[in-house]
N, C-alpha and C positions, 0 to 999 in steps of 0.2 A: 679270189672268189672260189677258184677250183680247189685250192688247198683247204680253205675253210670247210667246203662241202665234204671233201674226203675225210678230214679230221672229225667232223660231226658224225659221219657214218661209222667210223672206226671206234669212236668213243661210245656211241650207242650200242654197237655190237659187243664191245668189251664189257660194258656195264650190264647189259640185259640180254645178250645173245640174240636168239631168234626174235624175241619180242622187240628188241631195239631196232631191228631192221623193219619189222612190221610198223613201228612208230615212224621211222624215217620216210617210208613210202608216201603216206598222205601229206607229210610235211613238204616233201620235195614237189609233189604234184600241185599242191595249193600255192606254194611260193612261186613256182615256175609260171603258173597261169596268171599271177599278178605281175611278176617281173617282165613277162613277155610283152606287155603293153608299152614298155620303155625301149626305145631304140638307141643304140650307141654306135660310134664309129670305131672300128678296129682295122688297123692297117689300111685305112682309106676306104673301107667298105662298110656299109650299114649292116648292123646285126641287131637282133633282139636279145635283151639281157637274160631272159629266163632259160636260155639254152643250157647253161652250165649246170644249174641246180637240177634241171630235168634230166639231163644226161647221166647224172650221178645215180639216178634211180635204177639204172641198168646194173650198176655195180652192186647195189643192194640185192636185186633179184638174182644176180649171178652168184653171190655169196650164199643166198638161201638155197639155190639149186645145187650148188657144189656141196654144201655142208648138210643140208636137211632134205633135199630132194625136190623134184619138180612140183609136187602138190603144194608144198609150202610157198614156193615161188609164185605159183598161180594164185594162191590165197592172198598173197601180198598185192598182186595186181588187182584183184577184186576189191580189196580194201581201198586202194588208191582210186579206183573207178568210183566207188561209193562216195568217198570224201569229196571228189571233184563235183559230182552231181549235187550233193548237199550244199556245198559252198556256193555253187552257182545259183541254186534256188533261193537260199536264204539271203544272199546279198542282193539279188534282184528284187526280192520281196521287201527288203529294207529300203530300197529306193522308192517304193510306192508310198512310204510314209511322208506326209507333208512336214518339211523341216520347220523348226521353231525360228523365230526372228533372230535369235542369238546363234543359230547354227552357222558353221563356217566350212563344213566338210561335204555338204550334199553335192556341190558341183564337182568336187574332186572325186568323190565316190562314183558319181554318174559317169565321169570320164573313164575311170578304170573299169568299173563293173558293168557299165552299159554295153561294153563290147563283149562281156563275158559269155553270153549265150553262144555267139558265133565262135569265139575262141574255144569255149568249152566243147562245142560240137566237133571242131577240128581236133582238139586235144584228146577228147574221148575216143574218137575214131582211130586216130594215129596211135594213141596210148595202148588200146586193146590189141590192135593188129600187130604193132611192132613188139610189144612186150611178150605177147604169146608166141610170136615167131622166135624171139630171143630165148625164151624158156625152152621151147621144143628143140630148137637148133642146138643149144648148149647141151641139153640132155641127150639128144640123139647122137651128137658127135662124141660124147663121153662114153656112151654104151655101145655104139655100133661101128664106129670108125677107128680102127687101131692107130691110124696116122694122126688122129686128133686127140690122143691121150694127154698131150701136154696142155697143162692148164692155160698157159699164156696164149696158145694158139686157139683153143676153144673160146676163151674169153674174148679175144679180139675179133675172131671171125664171126661169131654169133652177134656180137654187139654192133660191129660196124655195118653189117648188112641190115640189121634191125633199125639202126639209126638212119640209114638212107630211106627206108620205108617210112619211118616216122616223119622225117623232114619233108618229103614230097607230099604226104597226106595232109599234115598239119598246115603247111604253108599255103597250099592251094585252097583248102577249106576256110581257113581263118582269115587270110589276107588277100584273096583274089578279088580285085575290084576296089580294095581299100588303098593299096599302093599302086603307083605306076609300075609298068613292067621293069624298067631299069632298076628300081628299088627292090622289087619283088625278087628278081633273080639274085641280087646281091644278098638278100636275106636268106634265100635258099642255099646259096654257096657258103656264106659264113656260118649259117646254122649247122650245115653238115660238117664243115671243117672243124668247128668248135667241138661238135659231138665226137668226131673222129679223134681229135686230140685227147678228149676225156677218156675215150675207150682205150687209147694207147697208154695213157698215163695211169690208169687205174689198176694195171696189172700187178705192180708190187703190192698194192693193198689187197688184191685177191689172194696172193701168196701168204701175206701176213695173217689175213683172216683165217685161211685154212690151217695155218700153223697154230694159231690160238685155239681153233676148234679141236684139232687133233691132240694138242697137249692138254686139253681140258681146262683151260683158263677162262673160257666163256661158258655160259650156261647152255645145256643141251636144248 
């Protein structure tokens, strides 16, 4: 799953440059908020599935910040925020329609998207706070801290702190009272560990993206 997400980001960036990353942000946000309703067991601990695709959105914003600047990264975050709001409103409006006798998806849609307002609230809050922290931290360390000039260090430091902020905010808002505490803390732990792994493993793709940009093989 992680490899599929990284490959999708790099293909989008190689084909369409900055526009490709703008496209990926709403894709990742919408898919993550659907997949997060599914729990899986990883190494004996319960985890929500949407963590991987959501965590890769930080790679997209970091590439934007590195290659195009903080304003474009912030614009991408705004696009993701708008797409999540629209998806939540439209899908909950769809649930208000009385299904036909032949319909067989209403119950499944209600199960997935009925939780969406609370999940969306947690996701929107965590998304804005953590992404804006990531953008500002990445840019600040790049410009103001000589010891943070190395791309791998800036990428991992900014993303890992942002992922911690995101995990705590989202899990508490979206799932507090939904799961028992033993399950909730497992979700918190596995969510952050998964995001930490994503942050560590996306570094080679950051270098590849910058190489493509500097060599002119992607669109400006």
